[in-house]
C-alpha positions as CSV (number, residue, x, y, z in Angstrom):
1,E,-49.4,-61.5,-4.6
2,E,-49.2,-60.3,-0.7
3,E,-46.4,-58.1,-1.6
4,T,-47.9,-56.8,-4.4
5,E,-50.8,-56.1,-2.3
6,S,-48.9,-54.4,0.5
7,G,-46.9,-52.1,-1.9
8,S,-50.6,-51.0,-3.8
9,E,-51.6,-50.1,0.0
10,I,-48.4,-48.3,0.3
11,L,-48.6,-46.4,-3.0
12,A,-52.2,-45.4,-2.4
13,E,-51.8,-44.1,1.1
14,K,-48.7,-42.3,0.2
15,R,-51.3,-40.6,-2.7
16,V,-53.5,-39.8,-0.1
17,L,-50.9,-38.0,1.9
18,D,-49.9,-36.3,-1.0
19,V,-53.6,-34.8,-1.5
20,R,-54.0,-34.0,2.5
21,F,-50.4,-32.3,2.1
22,V,-51.2,-30.0,-0.8
23,M,-54.4,-28.8,0.4
24,G,-53.9,-28.7,3.9
25,L,-50.7,-26.6,2.1
26,C,-53.3,-24.3,0.4
27,A,-55.4,-23.9,2.9
28,A,-52.0,-22.5,4.9
29,V,-51.5,-20.2,1.9
30,L,-55.3,-18.8,1.8
31,L,-55.3,-18.1,6.0
32,V,-52.0,-16.0,5.5
33,E,-53.4,-14.0,2.7
34,I,-56.5,-13.4,4.3
35,L,-54.1,-11.7,7.2
36,L,-51.8,-9.9,5.4
37,I,-55.6,-8.4,3.4
38,W,-57.1,-7.7,6.9
39,I,-53.7,-5.7,7.9
40,S,-53.7,-3.7,4.4
41,V,-57.2,-2.3,5.5
42,K,-55.9,-0.9,8.6
43,D,-56.2,2.5,7.5
44,L,-59.6,2.0,6.0
45,V,-61.4,0.9,9.3
46,I,-62.1,4.0,11.5
47,N,-62.5,1.8,14.7
48,E,-58.8,1.3,15.3
49,D,-59.7,-1.4,18.6
50,A,-61.9,-3.2,16.9
51,W,-59.5,-3.9,13.9
52,W,-56.9,-5.6,16.9
53,N,-59.4,-7.5,17.8
54,W,-60.0,-8.8,14.7
55,L,-56.3,-8.9,14.3
56,Y,-56.4,-11.1,17.4
57,A,-59.3,-13.6,16.4
58,L,-57.3,-14.1,12.6
59,L,-53.9,-15.4,14.6
60,A,-56.4,-17.4,16.9
61,I,-58.4,-18.7,13.6
62,V,-54.9,-19.1,11.8
63,A,-52.8,-21.0,14.8
64,V,-56.5,-23.3,15.2
65,A,-56.7,-23.9,11.6
66,G,-53.1,-24.5,11.2
67,A,-53.1,-27.4,14.0
68,I,-56.4,-28.5,12.8
69,L,-54.7,-29.3,9.1
70,V,-51.8,-31.1,10.7
71,K,-54.2,-33.3,12.8
72,V,-55.7,-34.5,9.6
73,A,-52.8,-34.4,7.7
74,V,-50.6,-37.0,10.0
75,G,-54.1,-38.3,11.6
76,K,-55.1,-41.5,9.8
77,A,-51.7,-42.5,7.9
78,T,-50.0,-46.2,9.0
79,N,-46.7,-45.6,8.9
80,K,-45.8,-42.2,10.6
81,R,-42.0,-42.3,9.4
82,R,-43.4,-42.3,6.1
83,E,-46.0,-40.1,7.0
84,F,-43.3,-37.3,8.4
85,D,-41.4,-37.9,5.5
86,G,-43.8,-36.8,3.3
87,M,-44.8,-33.5,4.8
88,L,-41.3,-32.7,5.3
89,R,-41.0,-33.0,1.1
90,L,-43.6,-30.2,0.7
91,L,-43.1,-27.9,4.2
92,M,-39.6,-27.4,3.3
93,P,-39.6,-26.1,-0.3
94,A,-42.5,-24.0,0.6
95,L,-40.8,-22.5,4.2
96,F,-37.7,-21.9,1.7
97,L,-39.6,-20.7,-1.3
98,F,-41.8,-18.2,1.2
99,V,-38.6,-16.7,2.9
100,Y,-36.2,-16.0,-0.5
101,N,-39.3,-14.1,-1.6
102,A,-39.8,-12.3,1.8
103,T,-36.8,-10.8,1.5
104,P,-36.5,-6.8,1.3
105,S,-37.0,-5.3,-1.7
106,A,-35.1,-2.2,-3.3
107,G,-37.0,-2.7,-6.8
108,G,-40.1,-0.6,-6.0
109,E,-38.2,2.5,-4.9
110,M,-35.4,2.1,-7.5
111,Y,-38.6,2.3,-10.3
112,T,-39.8,5.3,-8.7
113,Y,-37.0,6.8,-8.5
114,T,-35.6,5.7,-12.1
115,Y,-38.7,7.0,-13.3
116,R,-38.4,10.1,-11.8
117,L,-34.8,10.4,-12.6
118,F,-35.4,10.9,-16.4
119,Y,-38.8,11.4,-16.9
120,S,-37.7,15.4,-16.9
121,D,-35.4,15.0,-19.8
122,S,-38.0,12.5,-21.5
123,P,-40.7,10.1,-20.7
124,C,-40.2,7.7,-23.4
125,R,-36.5,7.1,-21.5
126,F,-37.9,5.6,-19.1
127,Q,-40.4,3.0,-21.3
128,Y,-36.9,2.4,-23.1
129,L,-35.6,1.3,-20.1
130,Q,-38.6,-1.5,-19.2
131,L,-38.1,-2.7,-23.1
132,T,-34.5,-3.1,-22.2
133,S,-35.1,-5.2,-19.3
134,S,-37.5,-7.2,-20.4
135,A,-36.0,-8.2,-23.7
136,T,-32.2,-9.3,-21.2
137,S,-34.6,-10.9,-19.3
138,V,-35.6,-13.4,-21.9
139,V,-31.3,-13.3,-22.5
140,G,-31.0,-13.9,-19.2
141,Y,-33.5,-17.2,-19.3
142,L,-31.7,-19.0,-21.7
143,L,-28.8,-19.1,-20.3
144,Y,-30.3,-20.0,-16.9
145,G,-31.0,-22.9,-19.2
146,A,-28.0,-23.5,-21.1
147,M,-25.5,-23.2,-17.6
148,C,-27.7,-24.6,-15.0
149,N,-30.2,-27.4,-17.0
150,R,-28.9,-31.1,-14.8
151,R,-27.1,-29.1,-11.9
152,R,-28.3,-29.8,-8.4
153,I,-30.4,-27.2,-7.0
154,R,-28.4,-26.2,-4.2
155,S,-25.5,-25.4,-6.3
156,V,-28.0,-23.4,-8.4
157,F,-29.3,-22.0,-5.4
158,L,-26.1,-20.5,-4.3
159,V,-24.5,-19.3,-7.7
160,T,-27.6,-17.7,-9.2
161,T,-28.4,-15.8,-5.6
162,L,-25.1,-14.8,-5.7
163,V,-24.8,-13.4,-9.1
164,G,-28.3,-11.6,-8.7
165,A,-27.3,-10.2,-5.9
166,L,-23.7,-9.0,-7.1
167,A,-26.2,-7.9,-10.4
168,G,-28.5,-5.5,-8.4
169,L,-25.6,-3.6,-6.7
170,V,-24.9,-2.1,-10.4
171,W,-28.1,0.5,-9.6
172,V,-26.3,2.0,-6.4
173,P,-23.9,4.5,-8.1
174,L,-26.8,5.7,-10.1
175,S,-28.9,6.1,-6.8
176,N,-25.9,8.4,-5.3
177,V,-26.5,10.8,-8.0
178,S,-29.4,13.7,-7.6
179,L,-32.3,14.3,-9.6
180,N,-30.6,17.3,-11.7
181,A,-27.1,15.4,-12.1
182,S,-25.9,14.9,-16.0
183,C,-23.7,12.1,-15.5
184,V,-22.4,9.1,-13.4
185,P,-19.4,9.7,-11.6
186,L,-17.1,6.4,-11.6
187,G,-14.9,7.2,-8.4
188,S,-14.9,8.0,-4.9
189,G,-13.2,10.2,-2.3
190,S,-11.5,13.5,-3.1
191,D,-11.2,12.9,-7.0
192,A,-15.0,12.6,-7.1
193,R,-15.3,15.7,-4.8
194,D,-13.2,17.6,-6.6
195,G,-14.9,17.0,-10.4
196,H,-11.8,15.0,-11.8
197,T,-13.5,11.6,-11.7
198,P,-14.7,10.2,-15.2
199,C,-18.1,10.3,-15.4
200,I,-20.7,8.3,-17.8
201,D,-23.7,10.0,-19.0
202,K,-26.9,9.0,-16.7
203,Y,-28.9,7.7,-19.2
204,A,-26.0,5.3,-20.5
205,Y,-25.3,4.4,-17.3
206,A,-28.6,2.9,-16.8
207,V,-28.8,1.4,-20.0
208,L,-26.1,-0.7,-19.1
209,A,-27.7,-1.3,-15.2
210,T,-30.7,-2.2,-17.2
211,I,-29.0,-4.9,-19.5
212,I,-26.7,-6.3,-16.4
213,A,-29.7,-7.1,-13.8
214,G,-31.9,-8.1,-16.4
215,L,-29.5,-10.4,-17.8
216,F,-28.2,-11.9,-14.4
217,G,-30.9,-10.5,-12.4
218,T,-33.2,-13.1,-14.0
219,F,-31.0,-15.7,-12.7
220,A,-32.0,-15.5,-8.7
221,S,-35.8,-15.9,-9.6
222,A,-35.4,-18.8,-11.9
223,P,-34.3,-21.1,-9.7
224,S,-37.7,-20.4,-7.2
225,T,-40.0,-22.4,-10.3
226,V,-37.9,-24.7,-10.8
227,L,-38.1,-25.9,-7.1
228,A,-41.7,-25.7,-7.5
229,T,-41.6,-27.7,-10.1
230,E,-39.5,-30.4,-8.8
231,S,-41.4,-30.6,-5.6
232,S,-44.8,-31.0,-6.4
233,P,-46.0,-35.1,-5.9
234,K,-46.3,-36.8,-9.1
235,D,-49.8,-37.2,-8.7
236,Q,-51.0,-34.1,-7.7
237,K,-48.5,-31.8,-9.7
238,T,-50.8,-29.3,-11.2
239,I,-52.6,-28.3,-7.9
240,A,-49.0,-28.4,-5.9
241,Y,-47.4,-26.2,-8.8
242,A,-50.0,-23.9,-8.7
243,V,-49.8,-23.9,-4.2
244,F,-46.0,-23.5,-5.0
245,L,-46.4,-20.7,-6.8
246,S,-49.1,-19.3,-4.4
247,V,-46.4,-19.1,-1.8
248,I,-44.0,-17.4,-4.2
249,D,-46.8,-14.6,-4.6
250,S,-47.4,-14.8,-0.7
251,G,-43.4,-14.3,0.0
252,A,-43.8,-11.5,-2.6
253,S,-46.8,-9.9,-0.7
254,A,-44.9,-10.1,3.0
255,S,-41.5,-9.0,1.1
256,G,-43.8,-5.4,0.7
257,W,-44.2,-5.8,4.3
258,I,-41.0,-6.0,5.4
259,T,-39.4,-3.7,3.2
260,A,-42.2,-0.5,4.1
261,P,-41.0,0.4,7.6
262,I,-37.4,0.0,6.4
263,V,-38.7,3.0,3.5
264,R,-40.1,4.8,6.2
265,R,-37.4,4.5,8.4
266,L,-34.4,5.3,5.4
267,D,-36.9,8.4,5.4
268,I,-37.3,7.5,1.4
269,D,-40.1,9.5,-0.2
270,Y,-41.3,10.7,-3.8
271,M,-43.5,13.1,-2.3
272,T,-40.6,14.9,-1.4
273,D,-38.0,13.6,-3.3
274,S,-36.2,12.2,-1.0
275,W,-33.8,9.4,-2.5
276,G,-31.2,9.2,-0.6
277,G,-31.6,6.0,1.3
278,V,-31.9,4.2,-1.8
279,S,-28.7,3.1,-2.0
280,T,-29.0,1.5,1.6
281,L,-32.0,0.1,0.6
282,I,-30.1,-1.9,-2.0
283,W,-27.6,-3.1,-0.1
284,I,-29.7,-4.6,2.4
285,S,-31.8,-6.1,-0.5
286,T,-28.8,-7.3,-1.4
287,L,-27.8,-8.8,2.0
288,S,-30.8,-10.2,3.1
289,Q,-31.1,-12.1,0.0
290,V,-27.5,-13.7,0.2
291,G,-28.4,-14.4,4.2
292,V,-31.3,-16.2,2.7
293,L,-28.8,-19.0,1.8
294,L,-28.7,-19.8,5.4
295,L,-31.3,-22.3,4.8
296,L,-30.6,-23.9,1.4
297,P,-30.0,-27.3,3.8
298,L,-34.0,-27.6,3.8
299,V,-33.8,-28.0,-0.1
300,R,-33.9,-31.6,-1.3
301,N,-30.7,-31.1,-3.6
302,F,-32.2,-33.5,-6.3
303,Q,-30.8,-33.2,-9.9
304,G,-32.2,-32.5,-12.9
305,G,-34.9,-30.0,-12.6
306,A,-33.9,-27.2,-14.2
307,Q,-35.1,-28.9,-18.2
């Protein structure tokens, strides 16, 4: 009977800790979002000195609030080891999901470039590409379910990230053609410069690249939601899942902030039709995404989560 009561107390304490950790993680996400929003309104603030002062104040608030959240989360538990393990069970997946989605992305620039590339030929062509991407993404999710179901999550992240990164590279040849080009050369070096290399119609190549990227690019995004689902405590699964999705969205927001100075550095500008750096941005995005795999040890290697 005493063992039963002790087990019940441990379970009750674990539930309380799960609630604290989930709510603390939620508050941390909100603080980060507030900080990003304030950064985004810099150009709207007339007094730049006041903007910087408020930024420093927000950073201080985030730091103090973070310390308070940790103190509240770990301050009342009787079993410190179990408490620490419970915190890691939520914080490590959250950290990985944030960084995984915060890598530089070439999606926005390639989207705009593709629009400019085909708009003069026919405005509908770009819409056809978007419909093709949506259709192949559905097929990609079905393949993910068939191939990755009940696989260990670390292996899934490793394989799908590599496949998705390689699939994204199919846009490099298209990004290297000029807006007035009629086809995409399939070679390089002297043959390409002399015009002797085989060439594919640029729209046909775009359709092919859209199918490949839509089909296999899905593999790189699907594991994030699986990890969010499996990392959520059973007693707080709904709210924890929502918090993890917020972490994913926060990472995507951070990705935009990280990508912006890279785009400026590469002199990519749709106003002046300067697109020479798009292929470099694609490579940066690909290598960054692959580099995040070094953080895979932070992910608990559960099995059966891709159901």
